[in-house]
C-alpha positions as CSV (number, residue, x, y, z in Angstrom):
1,X,-12.0,3.6,2.6
2,X,-12.6,7.3,1.9
3,X,-9.7,9.7,1.7
4,X,-9.5,13.3,0.4
5,X,-11.1,13.3,-3.0
6,X,-10.6,9.5,-3.5
7,X,-13.3,6.9,-3.0
8,X,-11.1,3.9,-2.6
9,X,-12.3,0.5,-3.8
10,X,-10.2,-2.5,-2.7
11,X,-9.8,-3.6,-6.2
12,X,-8.6,-0.2,-7.5
13,X,-5.1,0.6,-6.4
14,X,-2.9,3.4,-7.7
15,X,-0.1,5.7,-6.4
16,X,-2.6,8.3,-5.1
17,X,-4.6,5.7,-3.2
18,X,-1.4,4.3,-1.5
19,X,-0.2,7.8,-0.6
20,X,-3.6,8.7,0.8
21,X,-3.6,5.6,3.0
22,X,-0.1,6.2,4.2
23,X,-0.7,10.0,4.9
24,X,-4.3,9.8,6.3
25,X,-5.3,6.2,6.7
26,X,-6.6,4.5,9.8
27,X,-5.0,1.5,11.3
28,X,-7.7,-0.5,9.6
29,X,-6.8,1.0,6.2
30,X,-3.1,0.0,6.7
31,X,-4.1,-3.5,7.8
32,X,-6.3,-3.8,4.7
33,X,-3.4,-2.8,2.5
34,X,-1.1,-5.2,4.2
35,X,-3.6,-8.1,3.7
36,X,-4.0,-7.2,0.0
37,X,-0.2,-7.2,-0.4
38,X,0.1,-10.5,1.6
39,X,-2.7,-12.2,-0.4
40,X,-1.0,-11.3,-3.7
41,X,2.5,-10.0,-3.5
42,X,2.5,-9.4,-7.2
43,X,-1.1,-8.1,-7.6
44,X,-2.4,-4.6,-8.1
45,X,-2.1,-3.4,-4.5
46,X,1.5,-4.6,-4.1
47,X,2.5,-3.2,-7.5
48,X,1.0,0.2,-6.6
49,X,3.0,0.1,-3.3
50,X,6.2,-0.5,-5.3
51,X,5.5,2.4,-7.6
52,X,4.7,4.7,-4.7
53,X,7.7,3.9,-2.4
54,X,10.4,5.8,-4.3
55,X,8.4,8.9,-4.5
56,X,6.8,9.1,-1.1
57,X,7.6,11.7,1.5
58,X,5.7,9.9,4.2
59,X,7.8,8.7,7.2
60,X,7.8,5.1,8.1
61,X,5.2,3.3,6.0
62,X,7.0,3.3,2.6
63,X,10.1,1.7,4.0
64,X,8.2,-0.8,6.1
65,X,6.0,-1.8,3.1
66,X,9.2,-2.1,0.9
67,X,10.8,-4.6,3.4
68,X,7.4,-6.3,3.8
69,X,7.1,-6.9,0.1
70,X,10.7,-8.0,-0.2
71,X,10.2,-10.6,2.5
72,X,7.0,-11.8,0.8
73,X,8.8,-12.2,-2.5
74,X,11.6,-14.4,-0.8
75,X,9.1,-16.7,0.9
76,X,6.9,-17.3,-2.2
């Protein structure tokens, strides 16, 4: 994934990466992030999402990801 000034590796997740995916990501970028969170709901990608949600100004994705992670936490 390549966004703005970020060269995103799937093993390196931070708030800037999550924001970039939500703002400018392709459908495949979103699916990749969803898969990472589903595979490890307490891993680096999911934790970066949790940190990004409260500060994000992006419409839709932050709330969806918050509910998605909450559901994953309940089922694991």
